[in-house]
Backbone as JSON, one array per atom type, in Angstrom:
{
  "sequence": "MKRNVDIKDISDGKLYGSNDMVKADTGGCAGCSACCHGMGTSIILDPYDGYRLCLALGVCFEELLKGPLELNVVDGIILPNLKMNGEREACAFLDGEGRCRIHSARPGVCRLFPLGRYYEGRDFRYFLQVNECRKMNRAKVKVRKWIDTPELARYEAYIRDWHYFLEDAQHILDGSGNDNLRKQVDLYILQEFFVKSWADGEFYPQFEERLAAAKRFLGKR",
  "N": [[0.84, -1.19, 0.0], [0.62, 2.14, -0.94], [1.79, 5.07, 0.67], [0.95, 8.36, 1.04], [2.92, 10.22, 2.18], [5.64, 12.11, 3.59], [8.65, 10.48, 4.01], [10.41, 11.4, 5.9], [8.81, 12.39, 7.87], [7.74, 10.24, 9.21], [9.67, 8.5, 9.97], [12.97, 7.7, 11.36], [14.64, 9.0, 9.75], [16.52, 7.48, 8.49], [17.65, 4.87, 6.24], [17.65, 1.35, 6.01], [19.55, -1.69, 5.59], [19.39, -5.3, 5.34], [21.36, -6.28, 7.06], [21.85, -4.34, 8.88], [21.73, -2.72, 12.11], [18.93, -1.88, 14.11], [16.62, 0.03, 16.08], [14.27, -1.77, 16.87], [13.39, -3.91, 18.32], [10.95, -5.21, 20.32], [10.93, -6.74, 22.54], [9.26, -9.0, 22.81], [6.83, -7.83, 23.09], [5.46, -7.8, 25.5], [2.79, -8.41, 26.28], [1.36, -6.44, 24.99], [-0.85, -5.54, 22.39], [-1.44, -3.52, 20.69], [-0.83, -2.8, 18.05], [-2.25, -4.62, 16.68], [-4.81, -3.9, 16.54], [-7.44, -1.89, 15.2], [-6.45, -1.47, 12.6], [-7.7, -1.28, 10.22], [-7.92, -1.85, 6.79], [-5.28, -2.25, 6.26], [-3.37, -4.26, 6.59], [-2.06, -5.9, 4.37], [-1.92, -8.8, 2.35], [0.59, -10.72, 0.69], [1.38, -13.15, -1.92], [3.1, -15.09, -0.7], [2.47, -14.81, 1.98], [-0.17, -15.77, 1.95], [0.32, -18.4, 1.18], [1.84, -19.37, 3.38], [-0.03, -19.11, 5.47], [-2.13, -20.83, 4.67], [-0.77, -23.27, 4.66], [0.03, -23.49, 7.35], [-2.42, -23.52, 8.72], [-3.82, -25.49, 7.49], [-5.84, -25.19, 5.56], [-7.71, -24.14, 2.63], [-7.29, -21.2, 0.57], [-9.7, -19.98, -0.04], [-11.28, -20.68, 2.1], [-10.18, -19.13, 4.12], [-11.01, -16.64, 3.29], [-13.61, -16.69, 4.05], [-13.56, -16.14, 6.67], [-11.13, -14.96, 8.52], [-9.91, -13.29, 6.61], [-10.3, -10.7, 4.08], [-11.3, -9.02, 1.03], [-10.06, -6.14, -0.63], [-9.71, -3.03, -2.45], [-6.52, -2.1, -3.42], [-4.44, 0.41, -4.16], [-5.66, 0.44, -6.67], [-5.9, -2.26, -7.37], [-7.4, -5.37, -6.58], [-6.81, -6.96, -3.55], [-6.04, -9.3, -0.88], [-6.57, -8.83, 2.69], [-5.89, -8.79, 6.26], [-8.63, -9.21, 8.43], [-10.35, -6.98, 10.61], [-12.05, -7.27, 13.69], [-15.07, -6.79, 15.68], [-15.88, -4.38, 18.37], [-13.47, -3.33, 19.22], [-12.01, -3.55, 17.02], [-10.23, -5.74, 16.44], [-7.57, -7.8, 15.25], [-8.45, -10.68, 13.41], [-7.04, -12.93, 14.08], [-6.2, -12.79, 16.68], [-6.01, -14.1, 20.01], [-7.99, -14.67, 23.04], [-6.44, -13.45, 24.96], [-5.15, -11.5, 23.69], [-3.02, -12.3, 22.14], [-1.11, -13.43, 19.31], [-2.41, -15.93, 17.25], [-1.27, -17.11, 15.1], [1.46, -16.79, 15.0], [3.9, -17.93, 14.08], [3.38, -18.08, 11.41], [2.77, -15.55, 10.64], [1.85, -12.66, 8.67], [3.99, -10.85, 6.3], [3.94, -8.05, 6.69], [3.37, -7.86, 9.39], [5.6, -9.13, 10.47], [7.57, -7.3, 9.86], [6.92, -4.95, 11.33], [7.98, -2.66, 13.89], [9.07, -1.74, 11.47], [9.18, -0.59, 8.05], [8.88, -0.73, 4.45], [10.73, 0.98, 2.01], [10.34, 1.85, -1.21], [12.19, 2.27, -4.15], [13.63, 3.02, -7.31], [13.3, 0.45, -8.47], [13.89, -1.22, -6.4], [14.22, -1.82, -2.82], [14.5, -0.53, 0.55], [14.69, -0.72, 4.14], [12.83, 1.08, 6.66], [12.48, 2.74, 9.82], [9.52, 3.06, 11.56], [8.58, 5.65, 13.5], [6.46, 6.54, 15.04], [4.51, 4.64, 15.35], [4.62, 2.32, 16.99], [3.88, 1.48, 20.36], [5.65, 0.65, 22.25], [8.2, 1.6, 24.39], [11.67, 2.56, 24.55], [12.91, 0.61, 22.86], [15.0, -2.16, 21.96], [18.13, -2.57, 20.17], [18.36, -4.45, 17.17], [19.38, -6.79, 14.66], [18.26, -6.26, 11.37], [17.63, -8.5, 9.71], [17.34, -10.53, 11.58], [15.15, -9.61, 13.02], [13.08, -9.68, 11.12], [12.8, -12.38, 10.7], [12.64, -14.54, 8.73], [13.15, -17.32, 6.7], [15.81, -17.88, 4.28], [16.41, -15.15, 3.51], [17.49, -13.39, 1.53], [16.45, -14.45, -0.82], [13.76, -14.18, -0.28], [13.57, -11.37, -0.15], [14.14, -10.73, -2.82], [11.92, -11.84, -4.01], [9.9, -10.2, -2.84], [10.54, -7.74, -4.02], [10.04, -8.37, -6.74], [7.28, -8.95, -6.67], [6.12, -6.54, -5.71], [6.83, -4.67, -7.74], [5.72, -5.87, -9.94], [2.97, -5.58, -9.38], [2.89, -2.8, -9.38], [3.54, -2.23, -12.06], [1.37, -3.47, -13.29], [-0.69, -1.88, -12.35], [-0.1, 0.55, -13.64], [-0.54, -0.16, -16.3], [-3.28, -0.71, -16.23], [-4.35, 1.75, -15.36], [-3.64, 3.32, -17.51], [-5.13, 2.24, -19.54], [-7.84, 2.71, -19.09], [-9.94, 0.99, -19.1], [-12.54, -0.63, -17.77], [-13.44, -3.26, -17.89], [-11.12, -4.66, -18.52], [-9.71, -4.21, -16.18], [-11.21, -5.73, -14.38], [-10.72, -8.28, -15.41], [-7.95, -8.53, -14.97], [-7.81, -8.27, -12.16], [-9.22, -10.59, -11.36], [-7.56, -12.52, -12.46], [-5.12, -12.16, -11.04], [-5.94, -12.69, -8.37], [-6.83, -15.36, -8.62], [-4.57, -16.8, -9.67], [-2.45, -16.21, -7.91], [-3.35, -16.43, -5.31], [-5.85, -17.92, -4.77], [-5.54, -20.31, -6.27], [-4.04, -23.35, -5.48], [-0.83, -24.15, -4.0], [1.66, -26.37, -5.04], [3.16, -29.18, -3.33], [6.4, -28.6, -2.01], [9.01, -26.21, -2.84], [8.17, -22.76, -2.5], [9.1, -20.5, -3.98], [10.1, -21.19, -6.69], [7.67, -21.93, -7.89], [6.21, -19.58, -7.66], [7.75, -17.91, -9.31], [7.29, -19.05, -11.82], [4.54, -18.58, -12.11], [4.55, -15.81, -12.01], [5.96, -15.14, -14.34], [4.14, -16.08, -16.23], [2.02, -14.38, -15.65], [3.05, -11.91, -16.39], [3.23, -12.29, -19.12], [0.55, -12.5, -19.66], [-0.36, -9.91, -19.02], [1.09, -8.53, -20.91], [-0.2, -9.08, -23.26], [-2.41, -7.63, -23.14]],
  "CA": [[0.0, 0.0, 0.0], [1.38, 3.39, -1.01], [1.42, 6.08, 1.66], [1.26, 9.69, 0.53], [3.53, 11.0, 3.25], [7.08, 12.29, 3.49], [9.28, 9.5, 4.89], [11.07, 12.1, 7.0], [7.82, 12.67, 8.91], [7.29, 9.01, 9.87], [10.82, 7.64, 10.27], [14.11, 8.34, 12.02], [15.42, 9.63, 8.7], [17.53, 6.56, 7.98], [17.24, 3.68, 5.51], [18.42, 0.23, 6.52], [19.66, -2.95, 4.88], [19.06, -6.45, 6.19], [22.42, -6.54, 8.02], [21.99, -3.19, 9.77], [21.08, -2.75, 13.42], [17.88, -0.88, 14.2], [15.87, -0.04, 17.34], [12.95, -2.31, 16.55], [13.07, -5.07, 19.16], [9.95, -4.88, 21.34], [11.06, -7.64, 23.68], [8.09, -9.87, 22.92], [5.64, -6.96, 23.2], [5.03, -7.76, 26.91], [1.34, -8.42, 26.38], [0.74, -5.37, 24.2], [-1.31, -5.92, 21.05], [-2.0, -2.3, 20.12], [-0.67, -2.77, 16.6], [-3.16, -5.63, 16.12], [-6.16, -3.33, 16.63], [-7.72, -0.65, 14.49], [-5.6, -1.32, 11.43], [-8.53, -1.16, 9.02], [-7.61, -2.81, 5.73], [-3.89, -1.96, 5.9], [-2.47, -5.42, 6.68], [-2.27, -6.53, 3.07], [-1.18, -10.04, 2.17], [1.17, -11.07, -0.6], [1.18, -14.59, -2.15], [3.81, -15.92, 0.27], [1.66, -14.77, 3.19], [-1.28, -16.7, 1.76], [0.91, -19.75, 1.16], [2.21, -19.75, 4.75], [-1.24, -19.26, 6.28], [-2.84, -22.05, 4.26], [0.03, -24.4, 5.1], [0.01, -23.57, 8.81], [-3.77, -23.78, 9.21], [-4.37, -26.66, 6.81], [-7.07, -24.84, 4.86], [-7.49, -23.47, 1.35], [-7.4, -19.75, 0.67], [-11.11, -19.59, -0.07], [-11.8, -20.82, 3.47], [-9.73, -17.96, 4.87], [-11.83, -15.5, 2.89], [-14.9, -16.79, 4.74], [-13.39, -15.77, 8.06], [-10.18, -13.94, 8.96], [-9.43, -12.43, 5.54], [-11.27, -10.06, 3.21], [-10.73, -8.43, -0.16], [-10.27, -4.71, -0.8], [-8.92, -2.43, -3.51], [-5.26, -1.53, -2.95], [-3.79, 1.1, -5.27], [-6.31, 0.1, -7.94], [-5.94, -3.7, -7.6], [-8.02, -6.09, -5.47], [-5.9, -7.84, -2.83], [-6.56, -9.7, 0.44], [-5.99, -8.25, 3.9], [-6.4, -9.32, 7.51], [-9.88, -8.57, 8.84], [-10.47, -6.51, 11.99], [-13.37, -7.67, 14.19], [-15.59, -6.31, 16.96], [-15.82, -2.97, 18.73], [-12.07, -2.93, 19.36], [-11.38, -3.75, 15.72], [-9.08, -6.61, 16.69], [-7.22, -8.76, 14.2], [-9.2, -11.92, 13.55], [-6.16, -14.0, 14.55], [-5.84, -12.6, 18.09], [-6.76, -14.93, 20.95], [-8.65, -13.93, 24.1], [-5.47, -12.72, 25.76], [-4.51, -10.52, 22.84], [-1.81, -12.85, 21.55], [-1.28, -13.89, 17.93], [-2.58, -17.37, 17.13], [-0.55, -17.58, 13.91], [2.72, -16.03, 15.05], [4.94, -18.53, 13.23], [2.99, -17.88, 10.01], [2.23, -14.2, 10.53], [2.18, -12.0, 7.39], [5.21, -10.07, 6.22], [3.74, -6.72, 7.29], [3.46, -8.04, 10.85], [6.99, -9.45, 10.78], [8.34, -6.07, 9.72], [6.55, -3.88, 12.25], [7.66, -1.32, 13.41], [9.77, -1.35, 10.25], [8.41, -0.55, 6.81], [9.73, -0.82, 3.26], [10.76, 2.17, 1.16], [10.63, 1.39, -2.57], [12.74, 3.29, -5.04], [14.56, 2.5, -8.29], [13.06, -1.0, -8.65], [14.47, -1.92, -5.25], [13.67, -1.26, -1.58], [15.24, -0.62, 1.8], [13.81, -0.66, 5.29], [12.88, 2.28, 7.5], [11.87, 2.57, 11.14], [8.38, 3.92, 11.82], [8.86, 6.14, 14.85], [5.25, 6.92, 15.78], [3.49, 3.6, 15.24], [4.7, 1.32, 18.06], [3.78, 2.09, 21.69], [6.74, 0.18, 23.1], [9.26, 2.58, 24.6], [13.01, 2.03, 24.8], [13.15, -0.63, 22.12], [16.41, -2.55, 21.86], [18.65, -2.73, 18.82], [18.36, -5.81, 16.64], [19.7, -6.81, 13.25], [17.03, -6.29, 10.59], [17.33, -9.85, 9.24], [16.86, -11.31, 12.72], [13.82, -9.14, 13.38], [12.11, -10.12, 10.11], [12.57, -13.79, 11.05], [12.16, -15.24, 7.55], [14.22, -18.12, 6.09], [16.29, -17.5, 2.95], [15.98, -13.75, 3.43], [17.84, -12.78, 0.25], [15.48, -14.93, -1.8], [12.49, -13.55, 0.08], [13.62, -9.97, -0.55], [14.03, -10.69, -4.28], [10.5, -12.1, -4.28], [9.15, -9.0, -2.47], [10.77, -6.75, -5.09], [9.34, -8.82, -7.95], [5.84, -8.83, -6.46], [5.77, -5.12, -5.61], [6.94, -3.96, -9.01], [4.72, -6.44, -10.83], [1.71, -4.89, -9.09], [3.01, -1.41, -9.83], [3.45, -2.24, -13.52], [-0.01, -3.81, -13.63], [-1.49, -0.69, -12.08], [0.15, 1.52, -14.69], [-1.23, -0.64, -17.5], [-4.72, -0.56, -16.03], [-4.67, 3.18, -15.32], [-3.47, 3.85, -18.85], [-6.12, 1.68, -20.46], [-9.17, 3.26, -18.84], [-10.88, -0.08, -19.47], [-13.02, -1.29, -16.55], [-13.52, -4.7, -18.13], [-9.75, -5.16, -18.4], [-9.36, -4.19, -14.76], [-11.84, -6.9, -13.76], [-10.0, -9.47, -15.86], [-6.66, -8.59, -14.3], [-8.09, -8.54, -10.75], [-9.58, -12.0, -11.23], [-6.37, -13.31, -12.78], [-4.18, -12.07, -9.92], [-6.5, -13.41, -7.23], [-6.88, -16.79, -8.9], [-3.25, -17.4, -9.89], [-1.49, -16.0, -6.83], [-3.93, -16.65, -3.99], [-6.83, -19.01, -4.69], [-4.92, -21.53, -6.81], [-3.17, -23.95, -4.46], [0.59, -24.32, -4.31], [2.04, -27.77, -4.94], [4.17, -29.47, -2.31], [7.74, -28.22, -2.46], [9.4, -24.83, -2.61], [7.25, -21.73, -2.97], [9.66, -19.51, -4.9], [10.07, -21.59, -8.11], [6.28, -21.89, -8.36], [5.86, -18.17, -7.81], [8.44, -17.37, -10.49], [6.57, -19.53, -13.0], [3.25, -17.86, -12.2], [4.83, -14.41, -12.3], [6.3, -15.06, -15.76], [2.88, -16.24, -16.97], [1.21, -13.18, -15.43], [3.62, -10.84, -17.21], [2.81, -12.56, -20.51], [-0.89, -12.18, -19.69], [-0.48, -8.45, -19.08], [1.69, -8.06, -22.15], [-1.14, -9.29, -24.34], [-3.58, -6.77, -22.92]],
  "C": [[0.88, 1.25, 0.0], [0.87, 4.37, 0.03], [1.88, 7.44, 1.15], [1.76, 10.59, 1.65], [5.02, 11.13, 2.96], [7.73, 11.33, 4.48], [9.97, 10.15, 6.07], [10.11, 12.35, 8.16], [7.43, 11.43, 9.71], [8.44, 8.1, 10.28], [11.89, 8.4, 11.05], [15.05, 8.97, 11.01], [16.48, 8.75, 8.09], [16.88, 5.44, 7.16], [18.19, 2.55, 5.88], [18.46, -0.94, 5.53], [19.45, -4.09, 5.85], [20.13, -6.75, 7.24], [22.66, -5.39, 8.98], [21.28, -3.43, 11.1], [20.07, -1.6, 13.49], [17.12, -1.06, 15.51], [14.43, -0.47, 17.08], [12.49, -3.4, 17.5], [12.16, -4.67, 20.32], [10.01, -5.8, 22.55], [9.85, -8.52, 23.9], [6.79, -9.14, 23.15], [5.04, -6.9, 24.6], [3.52, -7.63, 27.05], [0.63, -7.33, 25.61], [0.34, -5.9, 22.83], [-1.93, -4.72, 20.34], [-1.93, -2.28, 18.6], [-1.55, -3.81, 15.9], [-4.62, -5.17, 16.2], [-6.26, -2.09, 15.75], [-6.88, -0.41, 13.25], [-6.39, -1.25, 10.13], [-8.21, -2.25, 8.01], [-6.12, -2.76, 5.35], [-2.95, -3.15, 5.97], [-2.71, -6.28, 5.44], [-1.37, -7.74, 2.91], [-0.59, -10.14, 0.78], [1.03, -12.59, -0.77], [1.89, -15.49, -1.14], [3.09, -15.94, 1.61], [0.52, -15.78, 3.1], [-0.81, -18.14, 1.8], [1.2, -20.21, 2.59], [0.97, -19.97, 5.62], [-1.97, -20.56, 5.95], [-2.09, -23.29, 4.75], [-0.06, -24.59, 6.61], [-1.36, -24.0, 9.36], [-4.43, -24.99, 8.56], [-5.68, -26.4, 6.12], [-6.72, -24.22, 3.51], [-7.75, -21.97, 1.52], [-8.86, -19.29, 0.7], [-11.76, -19.73, 1.3], [-11.4, -19.63, 4.32], [-10.57, -16.73, 4.53], [-13.23, -15.54, 3.52], [-14.8, -16.35, 6.2], [-12.41, -14.65, 8.29], [-9.64, -13.0, 7.88], [-10.59, -11.8, 4.78], [-10.54, -9.45, 2.02], [-11.05, -6.94, -0.23], [-9.37, -4.2, -1.93], [-7.7, -1.74, -2.91], [-4.54, -0.91, -4.14], [-4.33, 0.63, -6.62], [-6.43, -1.38, -8.24], [-6.53, -4.38, -6.38], [-7.04, -7.09, -4.87], [-6.5, -8.21, -1.47], [-5.86, -8.97, 1.58], [-6.57, -8.93, 5.12], [-7.63, -8.51, 7.92], [-9.81, -8.15, 10.3], [-11.9, -6.76, 12.47], [-13.76, -6.94, 15.48], [-15.41, -4.83, 17.19], [-14.4, -2.46, 18.82], [-11.31, -3.09, 18.06], [-10.08, -4.55, 15.86], [-8.83, -7.52, 15.49], [-7.93, -10.08, 14.47], [-8.35, -13.07, 14.09], [-5.68, -13.79, 15.99], [-6.65, -13.56, 18.97], [-7.34, -14.05, 22.05], [-7.73, -13.1, 24.96], [-4.69, -11.69, 24.93], [-3.2, -10.99, 22.24], [-2.11, -13.43, 20.18], [-1.35, -15.42, 17.86], [-1.81, -17.96, 15.95], [0.86, -17.0, 13.86], [3.79, -16.62, 14.14], [4.65, -18.34, 11.75], [2.43, -16.49, 9.77], [2.68, -13.54, 9.22], [3.44, -11.15, 7.46], [5.09, -8.69, 6.84], [3.89, -6.79, 8.8], [4.89, -8.35, 11.27], [7.85, -8.2, 10.76], [8.15, -5.1, 10.88], [7.46, -3.84, 13.48], [8.5, -0.83, 12.22], [8.77, -1.27, 9.09], [9.39, -0.69, 5.66], [9.59, 0.47, 2.45], [11.23, 1.75, -0.22], [11.11, 2.54, -3.43], [13.7, 2.62, -6.02], [14.48, 1.0, -8.5], [13.72, -1.81, -7.55], [13.79, -1.37, -4.0], [14.71, -1.37, -0.47], [14.23, -0.5, 2.92], [13.92, 0.69, 6.0], [12.14, 1.99, 8.8], [10.73, 3.57, 11.31], [8.45, 4.37, 13.28], [7.6, 6.43, 15.67], [4.21, 5.81, 15.88], [3.47, 2.62, 16.42], [4.71, 2.0, 19.43], [4.92, 1.69, 22.63], [7.85, 1.22, 23.18], [10.59, 1.86, 24.82], [13.24, 0.68, 24.13], [14.65, -0.88, 21.99], [16.84, -2.64, 20.4], [18.66, -4.2, 18.43], [18.74, -5.73, 15.17], [18.41, -7.0, 12.46], [16.67, -7.71, 10.18], [16.81, -10.74, 10.37], [15.43, -10.91, 13.08], [12.76, -9.67, 12.41], [11.82, -11.62, 10.24], [11.96, -14.58, 9.88], [13.32, -16.02, 6.92], [14.58, -17.61, 4.7], [15.94, -16.03, 2.65], [16.31, -13.12, 2.09], [16.85, -13.2, -0.84], [14.11, -14.3, -1.55], [12.47, -12.08, -0.36], [13.52, -9.82, -2.07], [12.58, -10.92, -4.7], [9.64, -10.86, -3.98], [9.31, -7.92, -3.54], [9.96, -7.12, -6.33], [7.83, -8.6, -7.82], [5.4, -7.37, -6.45], [5.77, -4.46, -6.99], [6.07, -4.59, -10.1], [3.38, -5.75, -10.62], [1.74, -3.45, -9.57], [2.88, -1.32, -11.35], [2.02, -2.53, -13.98], [-0.92, -2.6, -13.43], [-1.33, 0.34, -13.18], [-0.56, 1.13, -15.99], [-2.73, -0.39, -17.39], [-5.13, 0.91, -16.03], [-4.59, 3.8, -16.72], [-4.52, 3.39, -19.83], [-7.48, 2.34, -20.32], [-10.28, 2.27, -19.13], [-11.3, -0.84, -18.21], [-13.1, -2.8, -16.71], [-12.14, -5.35, -18.01], [-9.33, -5.22, -16.94], [-9.97, -5.39, -14.04], [-11.12, -8.18, -14.14], [-8.68, -9.64, -15.11], [-6.83, -8.88, -12.81], [-8.37, -10.03, -10.53], [-8.37, -12.89, -11.48], [-5.41, -13.33, -11.6], [-4.68, -12.85, -8.71], [-6.46, -14.92, -7.44], [-5.48, -17.4, -8.92], [-2.31, -17.28, -8.69], [-2.04, -16.26, -5.43], [-4.84, -17.87, -3.92], [-6.24, -20.33, -5.17], [-3.9, -22.08, -5.81], [-1.74, -24.08, -4.96], [0.95, -25.78, -4.1], [3.06, -27.95, -3.81], [5.56, -29.15, -2.86], [8.0, -26.76, -2.2], [8.41, -23.85, -3.22], [7.85, -20.92, -4.11], [9.69, -19.96, -6.37], [8.66, -21.55, -8.69], [5.83, -20.45, -8.59], [6.48, -17.6, -9.08], [7.77, -17.81, -11.78], [5.27, -18.77, -13.19], [3.47, -16.39, -12.54], [5.16, -14.23, -13.78], [5.04, -15.17, -16.62], [2.02, -14.98, -16.84], [1.74, -12.01, -16.26], [3.26, -11.03, -18.68], [1.34, -12.2, -20.67], [-1.1, -10.68, -19.82], [0.04, -7.9, -20.4], [0.78, -8.18, -23.35], [-2.34, -8.35, -24.24], [-3.36, -5.36, -23.45]]
}
């Protein structure tokens, strides 16, 4: 999700790489779940998030859409996000004590927090959101340790590919002015990258195949 703000207003003014140290460690959050409430539709899932959730919970993606997930338009393209429930607008995956029930399979946005990604020049770096987390006196931690994702270099390459694929798709759709084309592309992305199951084995080779096919699909439009 693009944010129309100056990064200087929401960060410490620095950009970080995966091997840099940053004051992001919340020490297990100590029972705080503030960042899991009132997030609206902002916790957007990418295909790897969907893959991990389905694998961890033993359900298909369509089942998740009947409960903890929902679909919304993100920068002109329909994508899934975590649903907020009840008067406190709590994440659907919080338990009664305010703890995450899917912590080992939590989405990338949750793994990052209070970090964010700053995209520029077909690449990205990380930044620290200074006003979002209520935890005071956070400790320094290496970015790669905080993100807690295996094969981080491969994951980061995937994140770049996914982000800029969506950006390119958005430009094509905005330039076409064709609502029917937008519906076709929305359905294609949802079906191929979320609803369609992933075969047993590594995620990344399957994603790369689907991404190549999606680029050919867009190229014909």
